[in-house]
VOGUVO-585702 format. One line per 4 residues: number of its first residue (from 1); for each residue z, y, x of C-alpha. Coordinates in pm, whole numbers. Layout:
residues N
NUM> Z/Y/X | ...
//
This chain:
residues 594
1> -3387/-1386/-181 | -3571/-1233/-507 | -3390/-1072/-781 | -3498/-979/-1123
5> -3454/-586/-1230 | -3369/-494/-1602 | -3729/-389/-1683 | -3847/-763/-1559
9> -4005/-731/-1247 | -3916/-944/-985 | -3869/-795/-589 | -3746/-911/-295
13> -3375/-785/-300 | -3234/-544/-56 | -3007/-633/216 | -2720/-369/70
17> -2788/-461/-229 | -2765/-891/-200 | -2375/-955/-221 | -2343/-709/-557
21> -2650/-917/-678 | -2482/-1239/-594 | -2157/-1123/-705 | -2268/-1033/-1029
25> -2472/-1284/-1083 | -2162/-1524/-1027 | -1974/-1347/-1292 | -2236/-1480/-1516
29> -2217/-1820/-1396 | -1825/-1830/-1423 | -1884/-1687/-1769 | -2110/-1973/-1891
33> -1903/-2230/-1750 | -1610/-2121/-1914 | -1755/-2069/-2270 | -1891/-2422/-2188
37> -1536/-2521/-2201 | -1380/-2303/-2421 | -1625/-2198/-2708 | -1411/-1985/-2834
41> -1392/-1700/-2552 | -1454/-1352/-2573 | -1573/-1167/-2288 | -1548/-824/-2162
45> -1638/-680/-1865 | -1746/-878/-1558 | -1840/-629/-1284 | -1892/-748/-898
49> -1676/-581/-692 | -1615/-485/-300 | -1411/-874/-231 | -1616/-1075/-544
53> -1600/-1041/-886 | -1421/-1065/-1192 | -1461/-1112/-1577 | -1208/-1026/-1842
57> -1163/-1251/-2094 | -990/-1319/-2437 | -900/-1709/-2463 | -695/-1642/-2767
61> -406/-1906/-2754 | -486/-2029/-2437 | -327/-2012/-2161 | -533/-2071/-1841
65> -301/-2113/-1526 | -420/-2178/-1138 | -461/-2552/-1174 | -743/-2496/-1461
69> -991/-2293/-1171 | -1165/-2632/-993 | -1294/-2777/-1346 | -1395/-2388/-1446
73> -1577/-2454/-1020 | -1689/-2749/-1121 | -1882/-2647/-1429 | -2010/-2343/-1213
77> -2169/-2614/-945 | -2317/-2778/-1229 | -2491/-2483/-1370 | -2600/-2397/-1031
81> -2753/-2731/-994 | -2934/-2702/-1312 | -3110/-2414/-1157 | -3133/-2203/-1494
85> -3397/-1888/-1470 | -3210/-1586/-1532 | -3446/-1407/-1800 | -3412/-1046/-1911
89> -3518/-881/-2233 | -3375/-499/-2391 | -3310/-467/-2775 | -3315/-201/-2991
93> -2930/-98/-3061 | -2906/-266/-3410 | -3065/-590/-3267 | -2842/-584/-3000
97> -2525/-534/-3228 | -2605/-808/-3452 | -2687/-1053/-3189 | -2356/-1020/-3012
101> -2174/-1006/-3393 | -2366/-1310/-3499 | -2250/-1456/-3131 | -1865/-1342/-3191
105> -1870/-1114/-2857 | -1649/-832/-3036 | -1584/-630/-2711 | -1947/-624/-2622
109> -1983/-481/-2970 | -1749/-233/-2872 | -1895/-128/-2551 | -2233/-95/-2748
113> -2024/173/-2966 | -1917/357/-2677 | -2245/375/-2543 | -2517/687/-2560
117> -2718/681/-2849 | -3045/667/-2620 | -2866/430/-2424 | -3136/119/-2305
121> -2959/-205/-2375 | -3055/-508/-2226 | -2954/-897/-2203 | -2971/-1146/-1923
125> -2973/-1483/-2032 | -2954/-1848/-1817 | -2949/-2105/-2038 | -2753/-2084/-2349
129> -2530/-1802/-2234 | -2659/-1456/-2335 | -2462/-1125/-2150 | -2557/-766/-2245
133> -2571/-626/-1889 | -2807/-390/-1675 | -2878/-629/-1389 | -3021/-706/-1129
137> -2953/-1071/-1104 | -3057/-1359/-917 | -3394/-1524/-1059 | -3227/-1873/-1025
141> -2877/-1978/-1056 | -2951/-2218/-778 | -2962/-1915/-570 | -2611/-1883/-552
145> -2529/-2060/-254 | -2175/-2016/-194 | -1865/-1894/-414 | -1479/-1985/-486
149> -1261/-1876/-789 | -954/-1740/-628 | -650/-1585/-880 | -592/-1492/-1260
153> -427/-1180/-1342 | -404/-984/-1630 | -626/-680/-1787 | -562/-427/-2073
157> -905/-401/-2289 | -1067/-57/-2150 | -725/-53/-1901 | -561/92/-2204
161> -195/-62/-2242 | -219/12/-2587 | -493/-261/-2612 | -491/-660/-2600
165> -412/-800/-2205 | -736/-1019/-2145 | -736/-1301/-1879 | -893/-1174/-1600
169> -1049/-1436/-1339 | -1094/-1341/-1012 | -1408/-1513/-793 | -1637/-1443/-491
173> -1956/-1536/-357 | -2114/-1522/4 | -2481/-1556/102 | -2390/-1864/259
177> -2054/-2118/308 | -2031/-1948/635 | -1965/-1649/511 | -1750/-1767/240
181> -1535/-2000/491 | -1492/-1691/703 | -1330/-1454/430 | -1121/-1777/303
185> -964/-1746/640 | -919/-1366/603 | -798/-1427/278 | -529/-1720/437
189> -449/-1479/705 | -355/-1205/476 | -150/-1437/274 | 55/-1508/608
193> 103/-1170/643 | 169/-1054/323 | 489/-823/327 | 602/-930/-53
197> 611/-1293/89 | 788/-1240/392 | 1010/-1013/257 | 1146/-1268/12
201> 1141/-1554/278 | 1362/-1362/508 | 1572/-1205/235 | 1454/-839/298
205> 1413/-689/-46 | 1359/-804/-410 | 1277/-695/-745 | 1312/-762/-1112
209> 1175/-694/-1422 | 1543/-639/-1578 | 1585/-340/-1329 | 1227/-247/-1398
213> 862/-267/-1242 | 774/-89/-882 | 1152/-33/-819 | 1229/-286/-508
217> 1580/-364/-450 | 1666/-398/-19 | 1867/-680/36 | 2124/-683/316
221> 1879/-770/575 | 1618/-526/432 | 1883/-240/463 | 1937/-297/799
225> 1599/-297/961 | 1567/36/669 | 1863/192/859 | 1705/132/1183
229> 1400/335/1099 | 1591/578/947 | 1803/667/1215 | 1506/621/1460
233> 1340/923/1309 | 1607/1165/1261 | 1672/1130/1614 | 1300/1200/1723
237> 1328/1541/1434 | 1678/1639/1546 | 1553/1684/1931 | 1240/1880/1768
241> 1537/2070/1605 | 1478/1954/1261 | 1774/2026/1034 | 1822/1761/757
245> 1938/1820/395 | 2022/1612/47 | 1858/1742/-222 | 1901/1572/-568
249> 1642/1307/-730 | 1607/1523/-1029 | 1444/1861/-1115 | 1444/2115/-1426
253> 1090/2123/-1548 | 1041/2440/-1487 | 1081/2383/-1117 | 781/2197/-1127
257> 635/2459/-1368 | 680/2698/-1055 | 568/2528/-820 | 238/2382/-1018
261> 289/2011/-1020 | 343/2010/-1361 | 1/2141/-1420 | -164/1917/-1141
265> 106/1600/-1135 | 281/1566/-1452 | 58/1266/-1566 | 213/1084/-1221
269> 560/1161/-1324 | 817/959/-1542 | 874/1141/-1843 | 1092/1471/-1906
273> 1445/1382/-2023 | 1603/1639/-2272 | 1996/1695/-2177 | 2175/1992/-2303
277> 1854/2223/-2433 | 1740/2170/-2104 | 1460/1969/-1972 | 1481/1744/-1647
281> 1252/1528/-1446 | 1261/1225/-1152 | 1137/1439/-861 | 778/1298/-768
285> 818/1482/-464 | 1052/1699/-222 | 898/2020/-133 | 1026/2225/-465
289> 1381/2138/-373 | 1338/2251/-7 | 1144/2584/-111 | 1473/2670/-265
293> 1673/2609/-8 | 1471/2843/172 | 1517/3104/-71 | 1919/3042/-55
297> 1933/3339/201 | 1752/3633/365 | 1524/3517/645 | 1400/3746/987
301> 1092/3609/1137 | 1365/3559/1442 | 1483/3233/1186 | 1104/3066/1161
305> 1002/2875/1231 | 1311/2689/987 | 1251/2312/1020 | 1400/2135/685
309> 1374/1732/651 | 1518/1488/441 | 1501/1109/358 | 1451/1165/-13
313> 1440/965/-322 | 1100/1008/-502 | 968/868/-787 | 613/834/-918
317> 457/644/-1271 | 223/448/-1073 | 2/207/-1302 | 166/-140/-1333
321> -178/-305/-1219 | -123/-93/-864 | 198/-186/-786 | 234/-373/-427
325> 599/-460/-347 | 713/-215/-95 | 403/-65/-18 | 332/87/-337
329> 635/133/-620 | 774/384/-852 | 1070/466/-635 | 1017/526/-259
333> 1173/749/-3 | 985/980/180 | 1058/1074/562 | 949/1414/466
337> 1025/1775/636 | 902/2117/532 | 817/2388/826 | 855/2721/716
341> 662/2914/976 | 469/3263/1061 | 98/3320/1054 | 150/3320/1462
345> 346/2998/1457 | 98/2783/1302 | -55/2623/1568 | 218/2519/1783
349> 362/2370/1489 | 68/2179/1425 | 53/2055/1723 | 473/1949/1765
353> 359/1748/1425 | 91/1597/1577 | 242/1520/1910 | 577/1358/1700
357> 299/1153/1456 | 145/995/1810 | 480/948/1986 | 587/755/1691
361> 283/547/1695 | 267/466/2069 | 637/374/2006 | 532/95/1708
365> 219/-20/1911 | -1/154/1628 | -342/177/1804 | -607/158/1490
369> -590/479/1321 | -813/758/1226 | -770/1153/1154 | -912/1282/844
373> -928/1670/764 | -886/1652/362 | -1040/1952/211 | -1064/2049/-129
377> -1353/2015/-378 | -1499/2342/-477 | -1627/2195/-810 | -1301/2089/-951
381> -1150/2316/-1148 | -855/2096/-1283 | -695/1952/-947 | -707/2227/-724
385> -492/2514/-708 | -776/2826/-827 | -795/3082/-541 | -1116/3066/-302
389> -995/3309/-92 | -646/3098/17 | -852/2792/36 | -1140/2935/255
393> -823/3078/464 | -620/2751/498 | -911/2512/561 | -1012/2751/825
397> -696/2769/994 | -612/2359/980 | -940/2351/1121 | -941/2566/1383
401> -639/2442/1529 | -731/2055/1470 | -1052/2158/1701 | -825/2348/1923
405> -579/2071/1980 | -872/1863/2059 | -815/1591/1798 | -1095/1429/1664
409> -1111/1416/1298 | -1371/1332/1012 | -1386/1548/714 | -1319/1472/335
413> -1395/1646/38 | -1191/1632/-206 | -882/1456/-68 | -659/1779/-16
417> -317/1832/-186 | -371/2060/-465 | -178/2354/-295 | -373/2345/36
421> -572/2078/308 | -388/1852/502 | -434/1628/788 | -436/1275/719
425> -381/974/965 | -506/640/805 | -382/332/956 | -587/6/964
429> -365/-303/843 | -368/-623/991 | -485/-682/643 | -664/-531/385
433> -813/-107/314 | -664/148/544 | -446/346/403 | -284/705/482
437> 51/676/663 | 117/1037/837 | 29/1381/690 | 70/1707/772
441> -50/2002/500 | -80/2361/568 | 43/2552/259 | -54/2929/173
445> -17/2816/-193 | 369/2722/-274 | 549/3000/-69 | 381/3246/-287
449> 453/3066/-608 | 790/3045/-518 | 839/3404/-378 | 967/3313/-14
453> 998/3616/212 | 1090/3700/574 | 1122/4040/743 | 876/4082/989
457> 895/4234/1388 | 785/4587/1208 | 1058/4539/923 | 788/4452/649
461> 847/4189/438 | 634/3860/450 | 559/3540/323 | 579/3254/541
465> 317/2961/556 | 483/2582/500 | 373/2317/664 | 432/1991/466
469> 473/1682/682 | 552/1337/681 | 531/1085/1004 | 673/753/908
473> 480/887/550 | 783/658/326 | 1006/431/430 | 899/203/221
477> 545/195/296 | 623/183/677 | 791/-127/643 | 571/-338/450
481> 307/-218/718 | 530/-344/1012 | 587/-652/819 | 250/-747/762
485> 180/-629/1149 | 434/-845/1302 | 433/-1108/1072 | 844/-1014/1031
489> 861/-1095/1445 | 1040/-772/1472 | 1156/-645/1843 | 1525/-679/1894
493> 1609/-342/1817 | 1482/-370/1473 | 1553/-685/1383 | 1803/-755/1073
497> 1970/-1043/1331 | 1953/-1010/1653 | 2100/-1280/1804 | 2203/-1664/1585
501> 2487/-1913/1763 | 2397/-2283/1719 | 2654/-2516/1767 | 2535/-2849/1865
505> 2762/-3066/1675 | 3104/-3025/1543 | 3278/-3050/1881 | 3122/-2720/1967
509> 3230/-2496/1660 | 3522/-2348/1791 | 3352/-2215/2101 | 3025/-2117/1886
513> 3283/-1938/1692 | 3402/-1754/2008 | 3071/-1668/2128 | 2995/-1521/1763
517> 3289/-1318/1761 | 3266/-1178/2097 | 2899/-1029/2008 | 3019/-916/1707
521> 3255/-710/1843 | 3026/-563/2097 | 2793/-432/1789 | 2555/-664/1773
525> 2359/-823/1428 | 2470/-1204/1500 | 2522/-1482/1256 | 2723/-1811/1309
529> 2524/-2133/1236 | 2793/-2363/1113 | 2562/-2597/836 | 2589/-2972/877
533> 2253/-3004/1043 | 2101/-3124/1355 | 2015/-2854/1606 | 1629/-2904/1616
537> 1665/-2803/1281 | 1873/-2524/1319 | 1622/-2408/1604 | 1302/-2481/1393
541> 1515/-2249/1141 | 1634/-1991/1303 | 1317/-1941/1464 | 1067/-1960/1181
545> 1244/-1881/896 | 1485/-1618/1003 | 1244/-1508/1310 | 1577/-1429/1539
549> 1454/-1302/1906 | 1772/-1487/2066 | 1915/-1811/1974 | 2248/-1974/2159
553> 2281/-2302/2203 | 2635/-2419/2224 | 2727/-2766/2335 | 2973/-2952/2573
557> 2828/-2838/2892 | 2809/-2473/2751 | 3153/-2533/2649 | 3262/-2618/2945
561> 3134/-2406/3174 | 3219/-2114/2939 | 2837/-2002/2936 | 2565/-1988/2683
565> 2239/-2119/2674 | 1990/-1833/2538 | 1598/-1961/2409 | 1427/-1659/2404
569> 1147/-1678/2087 | 902/-1474/2282 | 856/-1725/2550 | 1059/-2053/2380
573> 1207/-2066/2710 | 1588/-2146/2780 | 1809/-1951/3038 | 2174/-1963/3075
577> 2389/-1639/3096 | 2773/-1568/3095 | 2869/-1395/2801 | 2899/-1048/2970
581> 2540/-1050/3133 | 2332/-1125/2825 | 2583/-897/2615 | 2466/-609/2917
585> 2061/-757/2887 | 2026/-734/2530 | 2273/-376/2507 | 1947/-222/2722
589> 1708/-396/2549 | 1779/-266/2270 | 1870/103/2422 | 1505/85/2527
593> 1345/7/2190 | 1138/-227/2320
//
């Protein structure tokens, strides 16, 4: 396809630019359609994005809803059929401002004021619509073959909460209808797997604006799942010699000034609270607390390694636009640990952490992941603790250990923690972009800041090295990952409800209750569906809504024979068991964490 650049020349579009040009042009066509339908609309930014395009629009008192999208899309289709040419022309700054003022484009006028004095200002026009833009664009509107408006959201002008909230109109565009159809199918799959929807349907967790954005609350079934994950990882850690602690959710500002987090991380913290002349903050991480635990008493080299673990409540003030259910919130619980080691123990302890990560991934059948050695950016003098010798030592040590362990990894500059390099294990979820689940960070910095010491075998006082590590990452994010991977169809050991007893009729209720009480007494998570509904409905509900692994069908035959008919969610087959036999089977399956 041919495109027009902002100097007016036309050329064949490079393949790698095709989607960006299509989507950027679609944003202009969408804006033109909106302007035709809503003449008083004013436009802010309208870029192409990785998945499509959007335009931030000030619609005044008009409130758009999803029901308005088809009309806008229909108007876009008209513009495409009109086959309007995209024309480009530059204007001097004063003429550009005058043009935008005449057209009432107040946001464009402000945007021009933000540009450098020597900036070239160009405009693209199709039909009656004119937009300030650097391009490039399609040559004609008819070249836009496949597009779809997706959703509405809000966006602050210039991404600043002090500014007006605008309406963000989101869409996507592709080269052809087949590509668009494939993408829309992915979107539907993403919706089906969205942990926020599943969490709501299965009553796992909830949010409440009166409580606060980004502060999820786990309901009984969700907290059951949470506890099983917590018990699982604690058990594995105890087997490896971890000692678990419990520390406060707050700390003094001085604590974080000592650690360096105040200098490097305070913008991500909740504001300080003044109490009796002392400033406290909700903690964003746990390492300073664990450093003070280590410093609580003297240590010999014989004590090391010391492995301090905690399922710790942390708080970070994430921007409201980045919040996403329990995957990214302002409150979360880290599966955190800090290992205090001698330099000679680094390799063995990193190896042990890596083994724990991969053992956990095997248990949960996590296979799509990659390892990244995250390094500092030496040019960034703000983000990172400034000590070139320390960084060289830490990065070389971690790189050497990973190579010796035979771990395949890539290196990424600028992704380290402010105090040291790290191994990040990034998972690719069933939907969406990859993110870091597990991490192991090598730290020579904080032990020195907290003046941590141990007595070496030669009687000399030395500073330990610290490994910061998280296996499940945060329990919240890991739970979100599992929900989306499984669509809420959890294995028996994790399922919030393991068994549902389904009486066929009121005649079966007394025996059904007896079965319910028996399995409950054995410690299984069991529910009795005593609603006045047909058995077919109860089975569908248990299978599709509650996603229960096993359903007990209780009718006259089961009462007469004193047994249970068990329908398996996985096979959809029904088999007959005695209560004792199935209790033994269920207990074994849970024990093996199949």
